[in-house]
VEXMARMI-996474 format. One record per residue (C-alpha): residue number from 0; residue in one letter; z negated, x, y. Coordinates in nm, 4 decimals. Layout:
<atoms>
{NUM; A; {Z; X; Y}}
...
</atoms>
This chain:
<atoms>
{0; M; {0.0000; 0.0000; 0.0000}}
{1; T; {0.0985; 0.1355; 0.3428}}
{2; P; {-0.1591; 0.1573; 0.6252}}
{3; R; {0.0119; -0.1365; 0.7996}}
{4; E; {-0.0014; -0.3488; 0.4835}}
{5; S; {-0.3645; -0.2508; 0.4313}}
{6; T; {-0.4515; -0.3540; 0.7872}}
{7; R; {-0.2673; -0.6843; 0.7446}}
{8; A; {-0.4459; -0.7538; 0.4156}}
{9; S; {-0.7787; -0.6699; 0.5789}}
{10; R; {-0.7071; -0.9157; 0.8612}}
{11; V; {-0.6170; -1.1887; 0.6136}}
{12; T; {-0.9360; -1.1253; 0.4195}}
{13; L; {-1.1462; -1.1306; 0.7367}}
{14; G; {-0.9742; -1.4504; 0.8485}}
{15; T; {-1.0444; -1.6160; 0.5157}}
{16; L; {-1.4070; -1.5033; 0.5308}}
{17; A; {-1.4382; -1.6351; 0.8874}}
{18; G; {-1.3190; -1.9762; 0.7640}}
{19; V; {-1.5820; -1.9747; 0.4903}}
{20; V; {-1.8521; -1.8766; 0.7398}}
{21; G; {-1.7421; -2.1633; 0.9650}}
{22; F; {-1.7987; -2.4239; 0.6937}}
{23; L; {-2.1231; -2.2592; 0.5900}}
{24; A; {-2.2334; -2.2733; 0.9535}}
{25; F; {-2.2105; -2.6524; 0.9332}}
{26; V; {-2.4338; -2.6419; 0.6253}}
{27; E; {-2.6883; -2.4323; 0.8153}}
{28; F; {-2.6586; -2.6626; 1.1160}}
{29; T; {-2.7616; -2.9471; 0.8860}}
{30; S; {-3.0432; -2.7343; 0.7474}}
{31; G; {-3.1591; -2.6787; 1.1044}}
{32; V; {-3.1538; -3.0511; 1.1728}}
{33; L; {-3.3862; -3.1026; 0.8755}}
{34; Q; {-3.6201; -2.8283; 0.9945}}
{35; G; {-3.6388; -2.9403; 1.3568}}
{36; Y; {-3.5964; -3.3159; 1.3429}}
{37; Y; {-3.9253; -3.4114; 1.1782}}
{38; T; {-4.1582; -3.1715; 1.3609}}
{39; P; {-4.2067; -3.3730; 1.6858}}
{40; M; {-4.2872; -3.6863; 1.4841}}
{41; L; {-4.5399; -3.5444; 1.2366}}
{42; T; {-4.8207; -3.7249; 1.4179}}
{43; N; {-4.6195; -4.0510; 1.3986}}
{44; I; {-4.5587; -3.9942; 1.0281}}
{45; A; {-4.9315; -3.9321; 0.9750}}
{46; R; {-5.0168; -4.2631; 1.1472}}
{47; H; {-4.7410; -4.4410; 0.9504}}
{48; L; {-4.8840; -4.3135; 0.6213}}
{49; G; {-5.2471; -4.3598; 0.7313}}
{50; I; {-5.3483; -3.9955; 0.6855}}
{51; H; {-5.5415; -3.7334; 0.8859}}
{52; D; {-5.3524; -3.4793; 1.0986}}
{53; A; {-5.4746; -3.2008; 0.8695}}
{54; D; {-5.3140; -3.3798; 0.5729}}
{55; V; {-4.9724; -3.3227; 0.7316}}
{56; N; {-5.0050; -2.9727; 0.5877}}
{57; W; {-4.9774; -3.1297; 0.2399}}
{58; L; {-4.6177; -3.2187; 0.3262}}
{59; E; {-4.5414; -2.8645; 0.4336}}
{60; G; {-4.7335; -2.7010; 0.1489}}
{61; T; {-4.5809; -2.9040; -0.1353}}
{62; Q; {-4.2277; -2.8629; -0.0022}}
{63; L; {-4.2712; -2.4900; 0.0378}}
{64; M; {-4.4115; -2.4509; -0.3117}}
{65; L; {-4.1263; -2.6462; -0.4696}}
{66; S; {-3.8920; -2.4244; -0.2716}}
{67; A; {-4.0618; -2.1157; -0.4110}}
{68; L; {-3.9961; -2.2496; -0.7618}}
{69; V; {-3.6325; -2.3510; -0.7197}}
{70; V; {-3.5011; -2.0608; -0.5110}}
{71; P; {-3.5217; -1.7930; -0.7841}}
{72; A; {-3.3697; -2.0317; -1.0379}}
{73; F; {-3.0830; -2.1420; -0.8111}}
{74; A; {-3.0243; -1.7889; -0.6820}}
{75; K; {-2.9969; -1.6543; -1.0359}}
{76; L; {-2.7702; -1.9410; -1.1401}}
{77; G; {-2.5583; -1.8703; -0.8307}}
{78; D; {-2.4988; -1.5137; -0.9520}}
{79; M; {-2.4264; -1.6442; -1.3023}}
{80; V; {-2.2044; -1.9489; -1.2490}}
{81; G; {-2.1062; -1.9434; -0.8804}}
{82; H; {-2.2866; -1.9697; -0.5503}}
{83; K; {-2.0836; -2.2689; -0.4278}}
{84; R; {-2.1665; -2.4697; -0.7382}}
{85; M; {-2.5407; -2.4234; -0.6883}}
{86; L; {-2.5048; -2.4900; -0.3156}}
{87; L; {-2.3404; -2.8226; -0.3968}}
{88; I; {-2.6082; -2.9234; -0.6478}}
{89; S; {-2.8924; -2.8360; -0.4103}}
{90; T; {-2.7257; -3.0363; -0.1315}}
{91; A; {-2.6982; -3.3432; -0.3562}}
{92; L; {-3.0667; -3.3192; -0.4532}}
{93; T; {-3.1715; -3.2796; -0.0895}}
{94; A; {-2.9678; -3.5851; 0.0129}}
{95; A; {-3.1198; -3.8006; -0.2615}}
{96; A; {-3.4745; -3.7049; -0.1596}}
{97; A; {-3.4088; -3.7539; 0.2136}}
{98; L; {-3.2807; -4.1070; 0.1496}}
{99; V; {-3.6188; -4.2048; 0.0001}}
{100; L; {-3.8252; -4.1204; 0.3113}}
{101; P; {-3.7181; -4.4110; 0.5352}}
{102; F; {-3.8050; -4.6742; 0.2743}}
{103; T; {-4.1636; -4.5951; 0.1764}}
{104; A; {-4.5062; -4.6093; 0.3426}}
{105; S; {-4.6816; -4.4743; 0.0317}}
{106; F; {-4.8192; -4.1251; 0.0879}}
{107; P; {-4.7728; -4.0126; -0.2782}}
{108; V; {-4.4093; -4.1323; -0.2828}}
{109; F; {-4.3391; -3.9860; 0.0602}}
{110; L; {-4.5024; -3.6585; -0.0424}}
{111; T; {-4.2921; -3.6378; -0.3605}}
{112; A; {-3.9654; -3.7075; -0.1769}}
{113; W; {-4.0579; -3.4661; 0.1011}}
{114; A; {-4.1255; -3.1936; -0.1551}}
{115; L; {-3.7927; -3.2544; -0.3327}}
{116; M; {-3.6138; -3.2336; 0.0005}}
{117; G; {-3.7179; -2.8673; -0.0019}}
{118; F; {-3.4087; -2.7810; -0.2088}}
{119; Y; {-3.2373; -2.7082; 0.1240}}
{120; V; {-3.4175; -2.3732; 0.1523}}
{121; V; {-3.1874; -2.2265; -0.1121}}
{122; W; {-2.8830; -2.2807; 0.1104}}
{123; L; {-2.9136; -1.9699; 0.3293}}
{124; P; {-2.9688; -1.7142; 0.0486}}
{125; L; {-2.6827; -1.8668; -0.1526}}
{126; E; {-2.4556; -1.8526; 0.1527}}
{127; I; {-2.5373; -1.4900; 0.2319}}
{128; A; {-2.4881; -1.3949; -0.1335}}
{129; L; {-2.1517; -1.5739; -0.1239}}
{130; I; {-2.0489; -1.3856; 0.1935}}
{131; W; {-2.1634; -1.0537; 0.0459}}
{132; S; {-1.9632; -1.1270; -0.2685}}
{133; R; {-1.6465; -1.2226; -0.0787}}
{134; S; {-1.6681; -0.9146; 0.1485}}
{135; R; {-1.6847; -0.6776; -0.1492}}
{136; S; {-1.3531; -0.5071; -0.0705}}
{137; M; {-1.4089; -0.4755; 0.3061}}
{138; A; {-1.5163; -0.1703; 0.5022}}
{139; G; {-1.8470; -0.2081; 0.6874}}
{140; R; {-1.9737; -0.4651; 0.4395}}
{141; S; {-2.3381; -0.4467; 0.5527}}
{142; T; {-2.2405; -0.4959; 0.9161}}
{143; I; {-2.0137; -0.7901; 0.8305}}
{144; T; {-2.2901; -0.9558; 0.6299}}
{145; A; {-2.5476; -0.8958; 0.9055}}
{146; R; {-2.3164; -1.0499; 1.1670}}
{147; A; {-2.2413; -1.3470; 0.9441}}
{148; A; {-2.6135; -1.3930; 0.8783}}
{149; G; {-2.6818; -1.3891; 1.2525}}
{150; F; {-2.4088; -1.6491; 1.3080}}
{151; L; {-2.5474; -1.8708; 1.0302}}
{152; V; {-2.9009; -1.8471; 1.1665}}
{153; A; {-2.7686; -1.9308; 1.5137}}
{154; A; {-2.6073; -2.2427; 1.3646}}
{155; L; {-2.9322; -2.3221; 1.1821}}
{156; E; {-3.1429; -2.2950; 1.4962}}
{157; S; {-2.8847; -2.4875; 1.7002}}
{158; G; {-2.9207; -2.7681; 1.4493}}
{159; A; {-3.2970; -2.7399; 1.4713}}
{160; I; {-3.2844; -2.7645; 1.8527}}
{161; I; {-3.0627; -3.0713; 1.8456}}
{162; G; {-3.2670; -3.2177; 1.5611}}
{163; A; {-3.5949; -3.1626; 1.7477}}
{164; L; {-3.4640; -3.3041; 2.0754}}
{165; V; {-3.2998; -3.6058; 1.9125}}
{166; G; {-3.5948; -3.6666; 1.6806}}
{167; G; {-3.8463; -3.6400; 1.9661}}
{168; A; {-3.6462; -3.8817; 2.1805}}
{169; L; {-3.5773; -4.1351; 1.9051}}
{170; V; {-3.9332; -4.1506; 1.7703}}
{171; D; {-4.0495; -4.2727; 2.1122}}
{172; A; {-3.7799; -4.5429; 2.1214}}
{173; L; {-3.6908; -4.6661; 1.7695}}
{174; P; {-3.8702; -4.7824; 1.4534}}
{175; L; {-3.9636; -4.4938; 1.2273}}
{176; T; {-3.7510; -4.6269; 0.9399}}
{177; I; {-3.4315; -4.5920; 1.1436}}
{178; V; {-3.5396; -4.2542; 1.2794}}
{179; L; {-3.5970; -4.1176; 0.9274}}
{180; L; {-3.2593; -4.2431; 0.8024}}
{181; I; {-3.0492; -4.0304; 1.0409}}
{182; P; {-3.1089; -3.6822; 0.8872}}
{183; A; {-3.0535; -3.8240; 0.5381}}
{184; L; {-2.7033; -3.9351; 0.6393}}
{185; A; {-2.6379; -3.5894; 0.7879}}
{186; V; {-2.7131; -3.4278; 0.4495}}
{187; V; {-2.4729; -3.6678; 0.2762}}
{188; I; {-2.1960; -3.5522; 0.5135}}
{189; C; {-2.2946; -3.1921; 0.4459}}
{190; F; {-2.2397; -3.2484; 0.0716}}
{191; F; {-1.8728; -3.3329; 0.1282}}
{192; V; {-1.8265; -3.0378; 0.3650}}
{193; V; {-1.9442; -2.8047; 0.0879}}
{194; M; {-1.7306; -2.9806; -0.1740}}
{195; F; {-1.4035; -2.9602; 0.0186}}
{196; G; {-1.4512; -2.6737; 0.2654}}
{197; V; {-1.6216; -2.3899; 0.0777}}
{198; K; {-1.4502; -2.1732; -0.1848}}
{199; E; {-1.6399; -2.0324; -0.4786}}
{200; S; {-1.7544; -1.6719; -0.4811}}
{201; P; {-1.5357; -1.4448; -0.6973}}
{202; N; {-1.6353; -1.3004; -1.0339}}
{203; P; {-1.9628; -1.4716; -1.1338}}
{204; V; {-2.1558; -1.2351; -1.3612}}
{205; G; {-2.2300; -1.4912; -1.6349}}
{206; G; {-2.5073; -1.4310; -1.8849}}
{207; R; {-2.7911; -1.6426; -2.0265}}
{208; F; {-3.0457; -1.8150; -1.8063}}
{209; D; {-3.4027; -1.6928; -1.8485}}
{210; T; {-3.5756; -2.0270; -1.9165}}
{211; V; {-3.8953; -1.8665; -2.0457}}
{212; G; {-3.9251; -1.6578; -1.7300}}
{213; L; {-3.8813; -1.9680; -1.5135}}
{214; V; {-4.1521; -2.1541; -1.7049}}
{215; L; {-4.3931; -1.8603; -1.6798}}
{216; I; {-4.3534; -1.8128; -1.3051}}
{217; S; {-4.3639; -2.1898; -1.2466}}
{218; V; {-4.6946; -2.2220; -1.4326}}
{219; A; {-4.8375; -1.9287; -1.2352}}
{220; L; {-4.7321; -2.0751; -0.9000}}
{221; I; {-4.8522; -2.4258; -0.9899}}
{222; A; {-5.1928; -2.2895; -1.0943}}
{223; F; {-5.2191; -2.0809; -0.7781}}
{224; T; {-5.1327; -2.3647; -0.5412}}
{225; G; {-5.3390; -2.6098; -0.7445}}
{226; G; {-5.6399; -2.3875; -0.6831}}
{227; L; {-5.5623; -2.3825; -0.3113}}
{228; S; {-5.5427; -2.7623; -0.3166}}
{229; L; {-5.8873; -2.7829; -0.4786}}
{230; L; {-6.0240; -2.5536; -0.2104}}
{231; R; {-5.8715; -2.7746; 0.0523}}
{232; L; {-6.0172; -3.0930; -0.0977}}
{233; N; {-6.3615; -2.9579; -0.1856}}
{234; G; {-6.4071; -2.6828; 0.0706}}
{235; P; {-6.3944; -2.3033; 0.0453}}
{236; S; {-6.7258; -2.2928; -0.1448}}
{237; D; {-6.5769; -2.4658; -0.4531}}
{238; P; {-6.5992; -2.2176; -0.7473}}
{239; W; {-6.3465; -2.4136; -0.9578}}
{240; G; {-6.0884; -2.3846; -0.6822}}
{241; W; {-6.1277; -2.0079; -0.6687}}
{242; A; {-6.1161; -1.9877; -1.0498}}
{243; V; {-5.7819; -2.1720; -1.0628}}
{244; V; {-5.6439; -1.9517; -0.7824}}
{245; A; {-5.7454; -1.6421; -0.9822}}
{246; L; {-5.5820; -1.7898; -1.2956}}
{247; G; {-5.2561; -1.8331; -1.1054}}
{248; V; {-5.2648; -1.4702; -0.9943}}
{249; L; {-5.3409; -1.3486; -1.3489}}
{250; L; {-5.0529; -1.5518; -1.4948}}
{251; V; {-4.8080; -1.3396; -1.2948}}
{252; W; {-4.8904; -1.0519; -1.5326}}
{253; P; {-4.7344; -1.2035; -1.8500}}
{254; F; {-4.4350; -1.3144; -1.6407}}
{255; A; {-4.3797; -0.9572; -1.5194}}
{256; G; {-4.4180; -0.8227; -1.8741}}
{257; W; {-4.1612; -1.0701; -2.0059}}
{258; E; {-3.9113; -0.9893; -1.7295}}
{259; L; {-3.9414; -0.6139; -1.7858}}
{260; R; {-3.8422; -0.6575; -2.1516}}
{261; R; {-3.5286; -0.8575; -2.0757}}
{262; D; {-3.1827; -0.7147; -2.0130}}
{263; D; {-3.0907; -1.0063; -1.7828}}
{264; P; {-3.4177; -1.1305; -1.6271}}
{265; L; {-3.4639; -1.4263; -1.3948}}
{266; I; {-3.6209; -1.1856; -1.1434}}
{267; D; {-3.5827; -0.8129; -1.1855}}
{268; V; {-3.9411; -0.7221; -1.0964}}
{269; R; {-3.8358; -0.3583; -1.0697}}
{270; M; {-3.6851; -0.4510; -0.7318}}
{271; F; {-4.0391; -0.4898; -0.5975}}
{272; R; {-4.0913; -0.1176; -0.6649}}
{273; S; {-3.7771; -0.0205; -0.4735}}
{274; P; {-3.8559; 0.1706; -0.1514}}
{275; D; {-3.5834; -0.0334; 0.0224}}
{276; L; {-3.6569; -0.3786; -0.1205}}
{277; G; {-4.0336; -0.3784; -0.1825}}
{278; P; {-4.1388; -0.3696; 0.1857}}
{279; V; {-3.8707; -0.6293; 0.2677}}
{280; F; {-4.0182; -0.8748; 0.0162}}
{281; L; {-4.3717; -0.8116; 0.1428}}
{282; T; {-4.2520; -0.8588; 0.5000}}
{283; A; {-4.0860; -1.1868; 0.4016}}
{284; G; {-4.4135; -1.3136; 0.2532}}
{285; L; {-4.6149; -1.2189; 0.5605}}
{286; F; {-4.3466; -1.3626; 0.7882}}
{287; G; {-4.3583; -1.6908; 0.5953}}
{288; V; {-4.7189; -1.7334; 0.7084}}
{289; S; {-4.6085; -1.7851; 1.0684}}
{290; V; {-4.2523; -1.9161; 1.0522}}
{291; L; {-4.3328; -2.1810; 0.7879}}
{292; G; {-4.7084; -2.2266; 0.7683}}
{293; A; {-4.7715; -2.2613; 1.1431}}
{294; Q; {-4.5094; -2.5255; 1.2272}}
{295; A; {-4.7245; -2.8333; 1.1722}}
{296; P; {-5.0392; -2.6925; 1.3433}}
{297; L; {-4.8413; -2.5946; 1.6542}}
{298; S; {-4.6923; -2.9437; 1.6774}}
{299; T; {-5.0228; -3.1259; 1.6280}}
{300; F; {-5.2040; -2.8917; 1.8729}}
{301; A; {-4.9508; -2.9719; 2.1448}}
{302; R; {-4.9908; -3.3460; 2.0869}}
{303; T; {-5.3733; -3.3441; 2.0708}}
{304; D; {-5.5197; -3.5232; 2.3761}}
{305; P; {-5.7420; -3.2859; 2.5777}}
{306; A; {-5.9147; -3.5800; 2.7486}}
{307; V; {-6.0499; -3.6910; 2.4106}}
{308; Y; {-6.0987; -3.3662; 2.2185}}
{309; G; {-6.1312; -3.1012; 2.4886}}
{310; Y; {-5.8274; -2.9011; 2.3720}}
{311; G; {-5.4557; -2.9508; 2.3220}}
{312; L; {-5.1882; -3.0568; 2.5702}}
{313; G; {-5.1490; -3.4284; 2.5003}}
{314; T; {-4.7691; -3.4094; 2.4923}}
{315; T; {-4.5394; -3.6956; 2.3941}}
{316; G; {-4.2924; -3.6679; 2.1070}}
{317; F; {-4.0104; -3.5709; 2.3451}}
{318; Q; {-4.2217; -3.3160; 2.5332}}
{319; T; {-4.3136; -3.1585; 2.2002}}
{320; S; {-3.9478; -3.1462; 2.1029}}
{321; L; {-3.8722; -2.9554; 2.4260}}
{322; I; {-4.1238; -2.6868; 2.3260}}
{323; I; {-3.9591; -2.6655; 1.9853}}
{324; G; {-3.6138; -2.6565; 2.1436}}
{325; I; {-3.7021; -2.3643; 2.3710}}
{326; Y; {-3.8593; -2.1818; 2.0759}}
{327; L; {-3.5426; -2.2311; 1.8716}}
{328; I; {-3.3198; -2.1080; 2.1558}}
{329; A; {-3.5283; -1.7914; 2.1497}}
{330; M; {-3.4709; -1.7716; 1.7728}}
{331; I; {-3.0948; -1.8026; 1.8206}}
{332; T; {-3.1081; -1.5222; 2.0762}}
{333; G; {-3.3078; -1.3034; 1.8388}}
{334; A; {-3.0688; -1.3711; 1.5494}}
{335; L; {-2.7586; -1.2871; 1.7552}}
{336; L; {-2.9178; -0.9783; 1.9102}}
{337; F; {-3.0238; -0.8345; 1.5731}}
{338; P; {-2.6860; -0.6801; 1.4690}}
{339; L; {-2.6291; -0.5484; 1.8242}}
{340; V; {-2.9697; -0.3812; 1.8504}}
{341; A; {-2.9501; -0.2578; 1.4888}}
{342; R; {-2.6175; -0.0877; 1.5633}}
{343; R; {-2.7709; 0.1034; 1.8560}}
{344; T; {-3.0848; 0.1985; 1.6617}}
{345; T; {-3.1216; 0.1154; 1.2900}}
{346; P; {-3.1820; -0.2123; 1.1034}}
{347; R; {-3.5235; -0.0795; 1.0012}}
{348; L; {-3.6408; -0.0165; 1.3590}}
{349; T; {-3.5047; -0.3538; 1.4682}}
{350; L; {-3.7013; -0.5288; 1.1924}}
{351; I; {-4.0175; -0.3471; 1.2985}}
{352; G; {-3.9675; -0.4499; 1.6612}}
{353; A; {-3.9058; -0.8119; 1.5586}}
{354; A; {-4.2273; -0.8244; 1.3547}}
{355; V; {-4.4251; -0.6795; 1.6481}}
{356; L; {-4.2880; -0.9491; 1.8796}}
{357; V; {-4.4043; -1.2219; 1.6396}}
{358; G; {-4.7509; -1.0677; 1.6220}}
{359; I; {-4.7861; -1.0325; 1.9994}}
{360; G; {-4.6634; -1.3870; 2.0610}}
{361; F; {-4.9217; -1.5465; 1.8328}}
{362; L; {-5.2116; -1.3326; 1.9531}}
{363; L; {-5.1292; -1.4368; 2.3106}}
{364; F; {-5.2371; -1.7895; 2.2115}}
{365; L; {-5.5989; -1.6703; 2.2047}}
{366; P; {-5.6314; -1.6317; 2.5842}}
{367; F; {-5.3331; -1.8483; 2.6853}}
{368; H; {-5.3216; -2.1987; 2.5328}}
{369; T; {-5.4311; -2.4406; 2.8061}}
{370; S; {-5.1004; -2.5214; 2.9773}}
{371; Y; {-4.7464; -2.6195; 2.8853}}
{372; G; {-4.6048; -2.3028; 3.0444}}
{373; Q; {-4.8397; -2.0760; 2.8495}}
{374; L; {-4.7458; -2.2415; 2.5206}}
{375; V; {-4.3734; -2.2113; 2.5949}}
{376; T; {-4.4043; -1.8436; 2.6956}}
{377; N; {-4.5879; -1.7565; 2.3751}}
{378; M; {-4.3319; -1.9419; 2.1649}}
{379; V; {-4.0381; -1.7639; 2.3321}}
{380; I; {-4.1867; -1.4259; 2.2354}}
{381; V; {-4.2504; -1.5473; 1.8796}}
{382; G; {-3.9013; -1.6974; 1.8638}}
{383; L; {-3.7183; -1.3770; 1.9591}}
{384; G; {-3.8851; -1.1881; 1.6760}}
{385; S; {-3.8611; -1.4743; 1.4271}}
{386; G; {-3.4883; -1.5245; 1.4820}}
{387; A; {-3.4170; -1.1595; 1.4137}}
{388; L; {-3.6287; -1.1658; 1.0972}}
{389; V; {-3.4723; -1.4863; 0.9616}}
{390; A; {-3.1255; -1.3321; 0.9947}}
{391; A; {-3.2168; -0.9788; 0.8945}}
{392; L; {-3.4327; -1.0169; 0.5826}}
{393; P; {-3.1760; -1.1753; 0.3448}}
{394; A; {-2.8972; -0.9523; 0.4795}}
{395; A; {-3.1165; -0.6458; 0.4298}}
{396; A; {-3.1978; -0.7561; 0.0749}}
{397; A; {-2.8284; -0.8111; -0.0043}}
{398; S; {-2.7325; -0.4635; 0.1168}}
{399; A; {-3.0106; -0.2946; -0.0835}}
{400; A; {-2.9823; -0.4956; -0.4070}}
{401; P; {-2.7948; -0.4039; -0.7269}}
{402; A; {-2.4428; -0.5511; -0.7348}}
{403; T; {-2.5299; -0.8074; -1.0054}}
{404; Q; {-2.8525; -0.9178; -0.8337}}
{405; T; {-2.7307; -1.0086; -0.4837}}
{406; G; {-2.8189; -1.3787; -0.5078}}
{407; V; {-3.1514; -1.2996; -0.6718}}
{408; A; {-3.2472; -1.0481; -0.4015}}
{409; T; {-3.1548; -1.2753; -0.1113}}
{410; G; {-3.3253; -1.5630; -0.2902}}
{411; L; {-3.6400; -1.3580; -0.3384}}
{412; T; {-3.6756; -1.3097; 0.0366}}
{413; N; {-3.6837; -1.6882; 0.0679}}
{414; S; {-3.9076; -1.7354; -0.2371}}
{415; V; {-4.1657; -1.4857; -0.1192}}
{416; K; {-4.1410; -1.6266; 0.2338}}
{417; T; {-4.2010; -1.9805; 0.1081}}
{418; V; {-4.4955; -1.8664; -0.1056}}
{419; G; {-4.6451; -1.7065; 0.2045}}
{420; G; {-4.5819; -2.0250; 0.3994}}
{421; A; {-4.7302; -2.2461; 0.1261}}
{422; I; {-5.0449; -2.0340; 0.1050}}
{423; A; {-5.0786; -2.0366; 0.4823}}
{424; S; {-5.0205; -2.4123; 0.4945}}
{425; C; {-5.3070; -2.4731; 0.2518}}
{426; V; {-5.5362; -2.2243; 0.4275}}
{427; F; {-5.4575; -2.3703; 0.7680}}
{428; G; {-5.5168; -2.7207; 0.6366}}
{429; I; {-5.8628; -2.6138; 0.5156}}
{430; A; {-5.9392; -2.4505; 0.8515}}
{431; L; {-5.8258; -2.7524; 1.0540}}
{432; L; {-6.0011; -3.0092; 0.8366}}
{433; H; {-6.3319; -2.8421; 0.7531}}
{434; G; {-6.3969; -2.6910; 1.0946}}
{435; T; {-6.3967; -3.0218; 1.2823}}
{436; T; {-6.6986; -3.0210; 1.5097}}
{437; G; {-6.8103; -3.1128; 1.8576}}
{438; A; {-6.5848; -3.3374; 2.0620}}
{439; A; {-6.3477; -3.4019; 1.7723}}
{440; S; {-6.6236; -3.5314; 1.5477}}
{441; A; {-6.7835; -3.7278; 1.8267}}
{442; A; {-6.4535; -3.8971; 1.9020}}
{443; G; {-6.4180; -3.9945; 1.5393}}
{444; G; {-6.0500; -3.9053; 1.5605}}
{445; T; {-5.7991; -3.7455; 1.3314}}
{446; A; {-5.7272; -3.4258; 1.5270}}
{447; G; {-5.7772; -3.0845; 1.3711}}
{448; S; {-6.0548; -2.8543; 1.4916}}
{449; F; {-6.0097; -2.6014; 1.7706}}
{450; A; {-6.1642; -2.3328; 1.5487}}
{451; G; {-5.8945; -2.4132; 1.2932}}
{452; Y; {-5.6199; -2.3606; 1.5513}}
{453; V; {-5.7723; -2.0257; 1.6502}}
{454; T; {-5.7636; -1.9305; 1.2817}}
{455; V; {-5.3924; -2.0172; 1.2702}}
{456; W; {-5.3120; -1.7967; 1.5705}}
{457; V; {-5.5145; -1.4991; 1.4483}}
{458; V; {-5.3792; -1.5089; 1.0931}}
{459; C; {-5.0167; -1.5415; 1.2095}}
{460; G; {-5.0526; -1.2593; 1.4613}}
{461; V; {-5.2256; -1.0168; 1.2260}}
{462; T; {-4.9909; -1.0775; 0.9304}}
{463; A; {-4.6879; -1.0110; 1.1527}}
{464; L; {-4.8335; -0.6804; 1.2698}}
{465; V; {-4.9150; -0.5842; 0.9087}}
{466; A; {-4.5484; -0.6545; 0.8228}}
{467; A; {-4.4406; -0.4164; 1.0989}}
{468; V; {-4.6615; -0.1433; 0.9520}}
{469; L; {-4.5166; -0.1999; 0.6025}}
{470; L; {-4.1631; -0.1563; 0.7352}}
{471; L; {-4.2551; 0.1916; 0.8570}}
{472; F; {-4.2453; 0.2991; 0.4908}}
{473; V; {-3.8819; 0.1918; 0.4418}}
{474; P; {-3.6267; 0.4807; 0.4427}}
{475; K; {-3.4910; 0.5332; 0.7953}}
{476; Q; {-3.1264; 0.4466; 0.7194}}
{477; A; {-3.1989; 0.1533; 0.4862}}
{478; F; {-2.9854; -0.1648; 0.5110}}
{479; S; {-2.7045; 0.0110; 0.7009}}
{480; D; {-2.3462; 0.0989; 0.6153}}
{481; R; {-2.4400; 0.4637; 0.6709}}
{482; A; {-2.6838; 0.4328; 0.3812}}
{483; D; {-2.4168; 0.2714; 0.1635}}
{484; E; {-2.1705; 0.5477; 0.2461}}
{485; A; {-2.4300; 0.8138; 0.1632}}
{486; V; {-2.4923; 0.6552; -0.1763}}
{487; A; {-2.1184; 0.6408; -0.2442}}
{488; A; {-2.0736; 1.0035; -0.1456}}
{489; T; {-2.3546; 1.1068; -0.3772}}
{490; A; {-2.1938; 0.9122; -0.6615}}
{491; R; {-1.8643; 1.0954; -0.6077}}
</atoms>
């Protein structure tokens, strides 16, 4: 092939990939709608279901834990049978669950459907694995994937902004049943976009699915979160709750032993020992504490009436959605800036800086939480770092993973992130519910405790800073095309 023919072929390939990214951006836009739409109305949903504000964390916690279970399975199946196929199945399951929400006032039914709606979290890792697979023959593969990831996250956060603004406006004006029906219809449309607009990734690796491994890790995660639920119901002094939590942790050991003996494991646990991947997975888990576990507490804090409880802002649904919208604009900015800053420095340094921003933003809540402007400022700082991390972590995992484990590696960043978010959601629920004192108790209301909110801010800030420290141990040129070229040169 002549240089001119090679350039023309490269342009065709890039054009085809750009078309795929465009359709996937619509999928992530829909994902963003799901993530932003419900947040301003969590207090309305709590009143509709007749539950305490702290019990809203059950919705978040159960959905995150289901996500932690399904992501490794769907990511592995994506590598085996095709990423588009698993993307389509997960979209259908999400649509079915979302269609249940508008038609029930039963908390157990609503909780079950809400949890099943969590299948959408597998979309982003499947999409990035698909892009990585389709860019296999292109020069600058890591850079292309990082840019595509930033574009997808920008679409995701754009959807979240629109979802939050529309949801916050509609919940103040329409019956909740109609309000809850709108995102369900959006997911149905998304299903057909995937079916007709997205092409399958080339050369699935095949193999046999590790059912035993899935059962072992599922039992471990169910035991772990079940113990957290007992602690939440009975208080942190419950010995049975701690015993079940410890059992869940111990059950990870036989899972790891089983996976190490298999030629084609569900999760190659050796990746956790990789100097490139190990810190990324740990960072994802710590990042999940803030980006997933803190969403509901931040919303309910803003809507808590300071005239009754002595803290909070007393915002309406629409005012809360504006806070969320500004936060998500900051996330879009962070996601789009990540590849630009990483090119001037390194992806590793950019990840460290993003984690530091998240930590600083949450710790600023300690002195600054009494006005709308203070809350918005803190959330902008958090959003800049969070957007970069959301885009960077799966792209970094894809560039550092073995060729046959791309979907698994990108999926693991989401799995570990959702586990971190689920743990944080349970812990924050305990803090908000069991620390209710003073004005809140005297008012006899359903607001969480101020001490609980302080716990949320401290935990989110400290875990983000710990993540930044962990990333210092990653090799300096990790996740970059320069690292890939060095490996290739060594191989030659």
